[in-house]
Structure formats: structure tokens, C-alpha cells
C-alpha positions in Angstrom: 0.0 0.0 0.0 1.3 3.5 -0.8 2.2 5.7 2.2 -0.5 8.2 2.8 -3.3 6.1 1.3 -6.2 5.7 3.6 -7.7 2.4 4.6 -10.9 3.9 5.8 -13.8 4.9 3.6 -14.8 7.9 5.6 -12.4 10.9 5.5 -11.9 13.1 8.6 -14.5 15.8 9.1 -12.1 18.5 10.5 -10.8 20.9 7.9 -7.4 20.9 9.7 -7.3 17.1 9.7 -8.1 17.1 6.0 -5.4 19.6 5.1 -2.9 17.5 7.1 -4.0 14.4 5.3 -3.5 16.0 1.9 0.0 17.3 2.8 1.0 14.0 4.3 0.6 12.4 0.9 3.7 14.3 -0.3 6.0 12.5 2.2 6.7 9.7 -0.2 5.7 11.2 -3.6 7.0 14.7 -4.7 4.2 15.4 -7.2 0.5 14.2 -7.2 -2.5 15.0 -9.3 -6.0 15.9 -8.0 -7.2 12.4 -8.8 -4.3 10.9 -6.9 -4.9 13.0 -3.8 -8.7 12.4 -3.8 -8.1 8.7 -4.1 -5.4 8.5 -1.4 -7.2 10.7 1.1 -10.8 9.5 0.5 -11.9 13.1 0.3 -14.4 13.9 -2.5 -12.8 15.4 -5.6 -14.6 18.7 -5.3 -13.5 19.3 -1.7 -10.0 18.2 -2.6 -9.9 20.7 -5.4 -11.0 23.5 -3.1 -8.3 22.6 -0.6 -5.6 22.4 -3.2 -6.5 25.8 -4.6 -6.4 27.3 -1.1 -3.0 25.7 -0.4 -1.6 27.0 -3.7 -2.7 30.6 -2.7 -1.0 30.2 0.6 2.2 29.0 -1.1 2.1 25.7 0.7 1.7 23.9 -2.6 2.8 24.7 -6.1 1.0 23.6 -9.3 2.8 22.3 -12.3 0.4 21.4 -15.1 -2.0 18.8 -13.7 0.2 17.9 -10.7 0.9 19.5 -7.3 4.0 19.6 -5.3 5.2 21.2 -2.0 5.5 25.0 -2.3 8.2 27.4 -1.2 6.5 28.3 2.1 6.7 24.8 3.4 10.2 24.3 2.1 11.3 27.4 3.9 9.6 26.3 7.1 11.5 23.0 6.9 14.8 24.8 6.3 14.2 27.1 9.2 13.4 24.2 11.5 16.6 22.4 10.4 18.7 25.6 11.0 17.1 26.0 14.4 17.9 22.4 15.3 21.5 22.9 14.2 21.7 26.2 16.2 20.5 24.4 19.3 23.0 21.6 18.8 26.0 23.9 18.0 25.5 27.3 19.7 23.7 26.2 22.9 26.6 24.0 24.0 29.1 26.8 23.4 27.0 29.1 25.7 26.9 26.4 28.4 30.6 25.8 28.1 31.3 29.5 28.4 29.2 29.6 31.6 31.0 26.6 33.0 34.5 28.1 32.3 33.8 31.5 33.6 31.2 30.8 36.3 29.3 33.9 35.0 25.9 34.5 33.4 26.0 34.3 29.6 23.8 36.4 27.4 23.3 36.1 23.6 21.6 39.2 22.1 20.9 40.9 18.8 20.7 44.6 17.9 17.2 45.7 17.0 17.2 49.4 16.2 18.5 51.2 19.2 17.8 48.2 21.5 19.4 44.9 22.3 17.0 41.9 22.6 18.2 38.9 24.6 17.8 35.6 22.7 19.5 33.3 25.2 20.5 33.4 28.9 22.6 30.7 30.6 23.6 30.4 34.2 21.0 32.8 35.7 20.8 30.6 38.8 24.3 31.7 39.8 23.3 35.4 39.9 19.6 35.6 41.1 20.0 39.4 41.5 20.7 39.8 37.8 17.1 40.2 36.7 17.4 39.7 33.0 15.2 37.3 30.9 15.1 35.9 27.4 13.1 38.4 25.4 14.1 41.4 27.4 14.7 44.6 25.4 17.1 47.2 26.8 18.7 50.3 25.3 21.8 49.3 23.4 24.0 52.0 25.0 23.2 50.5 28.4 24.4 47.1 27.3 28.0 45.8 26.6 26.5 43.8 23.8 24.9 46.9 22.4 27.9 49.0 22.8 30.2 46.7 20.8 27.5 46.2 18.1 26.9 49.9 17.8 30.6 50.5 17.5 30.8 48.2 14.5 27.8 49.8 12.8 28.1 52.8 10.4 28.1 56.1 12.3 25.9 59.0 11.5 27.5 62.2 10.3 26.1 64.2 13.3 27.7 61.9 15.9 29.5 63.9 18.6 33.3 63.9 18.9 33.1 62.0 22.2 30.9 59.3 20.7 33.2 59.0 17.7 36.2 58.7 20.0 34.5 56.0 22.1 33.4 54.1 19.0 37.0 54.1 17.6 38.3 52.8 20.9 35.8 49.9 21.0 36.5 49.1 17.4 40.2 48.8 18.1 39.7 46.7 21.2 36.9 44.6 19.6 35.4 44.2 23.1 33.3 46.2 25.5 33.4 46.3 29.3 31.2 48.0 31.7 28.7 47.9 34.6 25.5 46.1 33.5 23.6 46.2 36.9 24.3 47.3 40.4 27.3 45.2 41.6 27.8 43.5 38.2 30.3 44.0 35.5 30.0 42.7 31.9 32.3 41.9 29.0 30.7 42.0 25.5 31.9 40.8 22.1 30.4 40.9 18.7 29.6 37.6 17.0 28.4 38.6 13.5 25.2 38.4 11.5 22.4 36.1 12.8 19.4 36.0 10.5 20.2 39.5 9.2 20.7 41.0 12.6 23.9 41.8 14.4 24.5 39.4 17.3 26.7 39.7 20.3 27.7 37.7 23.4 28.4 38.8 27.0 29.3 37.4 30.4 28.1 39.1 33.5 29.3 38.6 37.0 30.1 40.3 40.4 32.3 43.3 39.8 34.9 41.8 42.2 35.2 38.7 39.9 35.0 40.2 36.4 38.1 42.1 35.3 38.8 43.9 32.0 41.9 42.0 31.1 43.0 39.3 28.6 42.4 36.4 31.0 38.8 37.3 31.5 38.1 38.4 28.0 39.7 35.4 26.2 37.0 32.9 26.9 34.3 35.3 25.6 36.3 36.0 22.5 36.8 32.3 21.8 33.1 31.5 22.3 32.1 34.3 20.0 34.6 33.2 17.4 33.3 29.6 17.6 29.7 30.8 17.1 30.7 33.1 14.3 32.5 30.2 12.5 29.3 28.1 12.7 27.2 31.0 11.4 29.6 31.5 8.5 29.5 27.8 7.7 25.7 27.7 7.9 25.5 30.7 5.6 27.7 29.0 3.0 25.8 25.7 3.1 22.5 27.5 2.6 23.8 29.6 -0.3 22.5 28.3 -3.7 25.0 26.7 -6.0 
């Protein structure tokens, strides 16, 4: 029996179940006709045609002559899911390792306009007074991640002399250091482009334990470089031949 072919005479009544049944037919066969899909699902031909037309409008299916195949929308969803799985397998362990090596809280964030949005936080239990959460949005100039990302972004012509001087200094150093909350110091490093947004990495810990020197900055730089290397590799593998 072909995969996706129903053994029951009565098709499901739910519209969502019917749509799922139609899409499931494409698991083993890349292209199917209206007749094929009606026969495999047990759904009347007229109802099948209406669903196919709707799926084509949504971009979930694509029509080629008398046959239908998966559309760009579903293919993109699959690619995004695969990328997210790889991100979880590759980047998350790097963040955990950085936390274990430093003993400090690790943040991964992206620059969104004039704000930084935190995408990941690791080790929060070690610093319960550091009240940051995934999804938090904070002014970029109040964040070490934001400072280093802004420093690598194009500067406006009306930027003050002090701001230009600070930007030049951060660009030369390639790292930002500062106070991120009362009693906490942070080290921030740029990673690179993540889904079109500039991403950065930071560690945050008690001021008495986080120093702005090579020994404390090196693990953050290495973690950022490892993630950047993965992002570069992922970008190359997704690039069309």
C-alpha cells in the first residue's frame, strides 16, 4: 500500500485534519494529481480541489500542469526548522561551556534598532539578583553587547566627537566592558550576523570577579569566534549553487 493512502472509507471531518491528510501524501511522492490526492485521502474530488486551490494561494503547494508539489513556504519552514535544530546543537553547548568556564551569566543578544534583545541566557541561577530574561529589550547603549555592536555599525555624520572617540576605541579593542547592573560587570563581544541582525555575546558577574583583562576576555572572544565560525559555515551551506 502506498504511504498516505487511507484504509478507511470515511475521510476526517475536521478541515485541519483534511489539510494535514493532503499534505501527508507528499511525504513519499513529490508530485501528485488531483485524482491521486482524492483517491489517497478518500476526500471527495470537489472538496480536494478547493483545498488544493487554497494551499496554492498560501504558497504551501505549487501547481505544475495537472500535478501539485510542495511549495516554497513549506520548504522554507523546513529549512528554518533544520537551521534552528543545528543552532540548538551547536550554539547552545558553546554558551553552556562559556558559563562553566567563567562561572558567570552568559547572554546572547541581537541589535534591533537602538535596543538589544536577549535571545538566550545561561547560568541565571548563579546570579539571582541579575534580573534579565530571554526576550528582554534594553537600550543598546546601556548594554555591553549593544555598545560593541553599535561600535561596528556605520556612524551618522552628526555623531559627537566624544561618541566617535568611544566608537573608535571599541573598534580597536573589539570588546566592550562596563557595569550592567548594580554590583555586576560585563564583557561584551560581537559575533556577527544572525538572520540578518547583528548578534553579540556577553558574560556578567560580580564586579569583584569580572576584570577587564586578557584572562577574563579570552573565553568570551573564543566562544564568539566559535559561534561566528558556525554562522559563516551555515550561511555557506545555505547559499544556492
